N, C-alpha and C positions, 0 to 999 in steps of 0.2 A: 383255793379248794383245799379243804381239810379231809385227808384220806387216812383211814386207819385199817389195819388188818387186825381183826379181833379173833382171839383164840381162847378156848376153854381148856383148863387143865382137867385131868382125869377126875379130880374131886369137885369139878364144877366151877372153880374159881376162874373169873374172866381176866384176860391179859390183853391189853391194847398195844399195838405197835404203830406209832405214827409214821407216815411216809412223808417226811419233810423235804426230801430231795426229789429232783425231777426224775432220777433213775435210782431205784433201790434194788440191789442185788441180793438174792437169797440163795444160799448153798452151804456147803460144808467147808469151803476154803476160808482161811482167816481174813482175807480181804473183803469178804461179803459183808454187806450192811446188817443182814439178819443171818446168823450162822446157826445151822441145825446140824448137830454132831451125830448124824446117823448114817449108816451105810446105804440106806435107800435113797439118800439125797446126794446128788452129784456135787462136785466141788463148786462149780458155778451152775446152779440148776435153773434159775429163773430170774428175769428182770421184771420189775413193775415200774412202768413209766407213767408219771403224772404231769399233765399240763393244765392250762386254765380251763379246758373244756372236756377232757376225758381222762380215763384211767385205763391203761392197757397192760396186759401181761404177755411176756414173750419167753417161750422156752429156749434155753441156751444149749440145746443138744443133749439134754439130760438122758441118762440111760433108762430111767423109769417113768419119764414123762411128767408133764404139768397138766393138771385137770381143773376145769371150771365146771361146777355143777355136775360132777361125775363123768364129764366128757373130756377126753384127751385133746389138748389144743397145742398148736405151735405158736399162734399169736391170737389174742382175743381181746376185745373191748370188755371191760368189767363194769357191771352195774351194781348199785347199792343192793346188798343182800346176797350177792353171788358168793358161792363157796369156792375158794381157791385151795386146791389140795396139792401139797408138795410132800412126797413120800407119805408117811402116816400122819402128817400134820394138816389139820383143816383150819383154814382162816375164813372168816366172814368179812366181806368188804363193806366198810361203812364210809359213805361220802357225805360230808357236810351234815353229819348227824343222822343220816338216813341209811338204814332203818333205825328208828329211835329205840326200838326194842329188838334185841338179837337173841334168838333162841339158842340155847347152848348146844354146841356140836362137840362131842368129846373127841379129843385126839388120843389115839391109842399108840403108845410108844413102847418099844422094847427097852427094858431098863439096862443102862450101862453107866459106868462112872464117867463123869465129865469134870473138867476143871474150868472155873470161871476166872478169867484173867483180864484186867484192864488193858486196853490197847497199848498204852504206854509201857506197861510192864511186860507185855508180850514181846515187845521189841528188845527188851533187855534180857540179860542172862539170868537175872534173879527170878523172874516169872512168878512172883508171889501171887497167890490167888486162893480161892476157896475150892477145896477138893470135895466133891460129893461122893459118898461111898456107893457101891454097886446097888444098894437098895433105894437110892435116891431117885426121885422123879426127874428125868432130864429136862422137863419143862421148867423146873426151877431155874436152870441156867438161862433159858429163853426169857423167863420172867425178869431175871436180873438185867438182861439186855434192855428190856422195855422200860424198866423203872430207873435205870441208872442215869444220873445226870451226865456222866461221861460215857463215851462210846466204849463198849466192851466186846470182847471176843469170847466165844464159847468153844473150847477145844476138847475134842475127845481124847481120852488118855492114850488110845492106840491109833492115832490118825494115820500113821504110816501103813497100817494093815488094811485100810479101807480102800476100796476101788471106786471109780466113778469118773 
């Protein structure tokens, strides 16, 4: 089963996140598979579980909740075309190419500086990466995660100040 979370940037550009693992974690913590560096997102916010017959989302005790089609859920089966909302980020669920056409749903994010760091470099003290200035769109960091051949982490510049 091929499952993607599809997101649209504020400028309308589409970004696809493939869910290749049986359990994909989404949150602010650097160990999450999809890392969203925003205060509205808990450290380990949500898990998306994929098996041969279904896709399920499970809230991990997040402070602000996980929503499917604008309804707060603790655990829910996802269907093609459902909207999964985590903080201010809206993903559309695509399963085996269905729906074939996805209507853009804009994600509205508060602008903040972020640093994109390859996972290997995040573990080292050097921590080389691209730093986006305060006027940058934080979705660019998410986009880097989706398009990178190697797994990357997206770190907020002031992660210690965030609660969740």
